C-alpha positions in Angstrom: 6.8 -69.9 -12.6 3.6 -68.5 -14.2 3.4 -71.6 -16.4 3.6 -74.0 -13.4 1.1 -72.0 -11.4 -1.3 -71.9 -14.4 -1.4 -75.7 -14.5 -2.6 -76.1 -10.9 -5.5 -73.6 -10.9 -9.0 -74.3 -12.2 -9.5 -73.9 -16.0 -11.6 -70.7 -15.5 -8.8 -69.1 -13.5 -6.0 -70.1 -16.0 -4.3 -67.4 -18.0 -4.2 -67.6 -21.8 -0.8 -68.1 -23.5 -0.9 -64.4 -24.5 -1.4 -63.4 -20.8 1.5 -65.6 -19.7 3.8 -64.1 -22.3 2.8 -60.6 -21.2 3.6 -61.5 -17.6 7.0 -63.0 -18.5 7.9 -60.0 -20.6 7.0 -57.7 -17.7 9.2 -59.6 -15.3 12.1 -59.7 -17.7 11.8 -56.0 -18.4 11.6 -55.0 -14.7 14.5 -57.3 -13.8 16.6 -56.0 -16.7 16.2 -52.3 -15.8 16.9 -52.7 -12.1 19.8 -55.1 -12.6 21.5 -53.2 -15.3 21.1 -49.9 -13.4 22.5 -51.4 -10.2 25.5 -52.9 -12.1 26.2 -49.6 -13.9 26.1 -47.6 -10.7 28.4 -50.1 -8.9 30.9 -50.0 -11.8 30.7 -46.2 -11.7 31.3 -46.3 -7.9 34.4 -48.6 -8.4 35.8 -46.3 -11.2 35.5 -43.3 -8.9 37.0 -45.0 -5.9 40.3 -46.8 -6.8 41.0 -47.7 -3.2 37.7 -49.5 -2.9 38.3 -51.2 -6.3 41.7 -52.4 -5.2 40.5 -53.8 -2.0 37.6 -55.6 -3.7 40.0 -56.9 -6.4 42.3 -58.3 -3.6 39.4 -60.1 -1.9 38.2 -61.7 -5.2 41.8 -62.7 -6.1 42.1 -64.4 -2.7 38.9 -66.2 -3.3 40.1 -67.4 -6.7 43.3 -68.7 -5.1 41.3 -70.6 -2.5 38.4 -71.9 -4.6 39.4 -71.6 -8.3 38.1 -69.2 -10.9 34.4 -70.3 -10.9 33.0 -69.2 -7.5 29.7 -70.8 -6.5 26.8 -69.1 -4.7 28.1 -69.8 -1.1 31.6 -68.8 -2.0 30.4 -65.5 -3.4 28.3 -64.9 -0.3 31.3 -65.4 1.9 33.0 -62.3 0.3 32.3 -59.7 2.9 33.8 -56.8 1.1 32.0 -57.6 -2.1 28.8 -57.7 -0.1 29.6 -54.4 1.6 30.4 -52.7 -1.8 27.1 -54.0 -3.3 25.1 -52.8 -0.3 26.8 -49.4 -0.3 26.1 -48.9 -4.0 22.4 -49.8 -3.4 22.3 -47.4 -0.4 23.6 -44.6 -2.6 21.6 -45.4 -5.7 18.6 -47.6 -5.1 17.3 -49.1 -8.4 13.8 -48.9 -6.9 12.6 -45.7 -5.4 9.6 -47.1 -3.5 8.5 -50.4 -2.0 4.8 -51.3 -1.4 3.9 -53.5 1.5 0.8 -54.5 3.5 1.1 -54.7 7.3 0.5 -58.4 8.2 -0.1 -57.4 11.9 -0.5 -54.2 14.0 2.7 -52.3 14.3 3.9 -49.4 16.4 6.6 -47.6 14.4 8.9 -45.4 16.4 9.9 -42.2 14.7 13.6 -41.3 14.6 12.7 -37.6 14.4 9.5 -36.8 16.4 7.0 -34.6 14.7 4.3 -32.2 15.9 0.6 -33.1 15.7 -1.6 -31.1 13.3 -2.7 -28.7 16.0 1.0 -28.3 17.1 0.2 -29.2 20.8 1.5 -32.7 20.9 4.8 -34.3 20.0 4.3 -37.5 18.0 7.1 -40.1 18.7 5.5 -43.2 17.0 2.9 -44.2 14.5 0.3 -46.9 14.8 0.0 -49.0 11.6 -3.1 -51.3 11.7 -3.0 -54.8 10.2 -4.0 -54.6 6.5 -2.7 -51.1 6.0 -1.0 -50.7 2.6 2.2 -48.7 2.9 4.6 -47.2 0.5 8.2 -47.1 1.7 10.5 -44.4 0.2 13.9 -45.8 -0.6 15.3 -42.8 -2.4 18.9 -42.0 -1.9 17.8 -38.7 -0.4 16.9 -40.6 2.8 20.0 -42.8 2.8 22.4 -39.9 2.3 21.0 -37.5 4.8 23.5 -36.3 7.4 20.9 -36.7 10.2 20.5 -40.4 9.3 24.0 -41.5 8.3 26.4 -39.0 9.8 28.9 -36.4 8.6 30.3 -38.5 5.7 27.0 -39.8 4.5 27.6 -39.0 0.8 31.0 -40.6 0.7 31.5 -44.2 -0.4 32.2 -46.2 2.7 31.6 -49.9 2.2 32.4 -50.9 5.8 31.9 -47.9 8.2 28.2 -47.6 7.2 27.4 -51.3 7.0 26.8 -52.9 10.4 28.6 -56.2 11.1 25.2 -57.9 11.8 24.3 -57.3 8.1 26.6 -60.2 7.2 24.8 -62.5 9.6 21.3 -61.8 8.2 20.5 -63.8 5.1 17.1 -63.9 3.4 15.3 -63.3 0.2 16.8 -59.8 -0.2 20.3 -61.4 -0.1 19.3 -64.0 -2.7 18.2 -61.2 -5.0 21.4 -59.2 -4.5 23.5 -62.3 -5.1 21.6 -63.2 -8.3 
């Protein structure tokens, strides 16, 4: 992608070959670390949870009997238990601890747990985030395994109980990244 983009910008904005190689190396390095880490954690999860492994194996075998050994992108995306296992593994061990975003419009974010104002006199139940505000979202497993957020069994591997059915109906760039 950097090479294609480099061809359409003005000559003074174009990257040198060395800059392009540096960008590509950075992308490969970042993708390698997160992908290998996610795969290792998922395999570890499956090794620790034979019942989850067996149910996943059954779903994959059924897909192979229906579609053949080489499953395409859409066929892989139709495997709900595989999707749930991947999402559960990412919930427990996110390969990325933070996510940076810029608000594209004004937002009012409700707080799940109200907090007290600095002077202690007011209870704050939401936060105003103005358009253009840069935010850093904490994705650490500490948040996704808190009992207050996820219930009594929050640290247990539960591919389906913790994954909402609507999750399977939402498809977007995140799902493309997970599938790849």
